Phi, psi and omega in degrees: 000131181290160177299326178300311181294321180298312180295319182296317180293323177297319176296317182299318181301327182266324191235355184287172180269118184243003186236024177290144188298332180277000177269350186222094355279160182261064179269169188297319182297315182291319178298314180301311180301316180295319181297319180291317180295327185280352176295116178064022181219141182281155182302315183299328178285322187288323190308308180295327176293318179300314182294320179293320180297315181291327178298326180271321183231077189286345181229164177299322177299320177297318178296316181299324184274351185286153173287146182300325179299324178294315181298314182291326177295319178293332181274340189306124182110338178279338181075180182047061189294344176300329177300318181293318179294320176295320178302313181296314181294322179297320177298319178296321178293324176296321178293325183280323192242342189232032177055033176075016180234155170288127183294150176271348178282129185300312184297319179294322181290314181292343179280348180286149181303133175081359180248102177268193185299315183290317179296319177300316179298320180296319179295312183293323180288314187278322183272327187243001179058033177266149186276097174223135179283162174233162180207066175275185183300320180294318182293320177302316183294316179300310185289324178299314180288317183298319183262358179064042183275119182264142181119147181298130183300342179280348178286143189302313183292323178293315179297324178298316177299318183294321177296321178298317179292320179299317179292320180302319186271344183288120184278160177283335178250150181055039183297319180298315179296318179298316180300315177294323184296315183288329174293319180296318181299317179291328184277334188241338183239302182274058186282169187299310179241142181053059178298150184269067187299328182295338180255005184276131179290349183258003192299329184287339182239009181276123181298315183296321178293316180299319186260011178057048183243012184297331179282339182265340182246142356296153178296126181297154174290139179308133183297142178220131181297136179264119182287160176246131175244164180226152177209157173250125177261131183263118177256096179267113183239125184272184186294340179263011178073017173280148180243141179280124177242151173225148181277134178285161183294178186283350183232161177090189182295138179058032182304131177081354180275158171278135182213195179257150173301150183229161176212159182278332182212175184297318178299316178296325179297317178296318179298316180296317181295315181293334178288340184255335185202163171275127189227162174244254182276158171247140180246122181281115176272173183294124179290158178209168182242134173245129185258122172264176180293332187241357173194165176255137181247114176274119186246125174249107178277138173243125180261121175255093184282143177070026179295135180257112183303136175282138185299331181288344180260089183265156176299139177207192184294341184243002180205140180200148171270125193234130175282157181302325181296340181272345186302320182299338183270001184248147172281106182238141171302142184305316180293329178290317178300315180298319179298315183292322181286344181253015181299140180289152177278340179229162186286151167264196183288132178290154176294000000 
């Protein structure tokens, strides 16, 4: 066991996180679910989603048998919905090919949708106590600073170095604890800004601390301007307060989720609305911005109050008139859910 692993495990025994819900019990399904939820999401945010998800779908078999709408509804608000669809599909493949269990073989596990090298390693290490390294965002930051590795961690050569270091430090014993420990160190001490170096067990041998480079490492990704796009969301609400929803296509942002009809401009919005219902005035609600990883979306909601559904537009797998009480059971993008739950009871100024 390297000195790095020895020091880290000693720190973990005293200061690590031992009461996370996926640690009790630390079985493969719970570890897998937590790993997927924790991708690009903080622990404090994930915990209530994790608990709610398990309450509804407590086993891998339950997940495999669930309807996609149920899975997406439980995921709604976590974002990056492709993770949820991959999770669902991977569970179905486990039911079909692996006797309803996550495989212990690394190649078979990493071949499942949404499970890459690091996630597979985390599952095998934490659930099965097998010696596999991990390299999530927290681990990259710890190892980059500790070894003074310059270059953006997303670059192939830099990532190759990090994998070598990750493998070097992963011990054959207490692998599950070590895996949790290095993630905990990155999440609570070796944080992105203002790391708590004075409390770090690695400070005496850390290159970044020694050379005063903690603010420079990891090397940031080259800046790239984020474009802004705009859309008009149509809120068609009938006399019984139902709202028209439509399912988005299989590709692109919010793929497969229920959302609102959209248009590029006001004329298009009226045409889209009139094709679906008989309408009178449109009410411009407060515009807002939703930020994705690769662009900003400027959203202008238009409320068509008292819309009368056209008989030719019947509820189907891709379109439905939905009461507010039904919203919790549907997979909705978080900004759309917030918009619908905050709809005014009375009209604003008509266009």
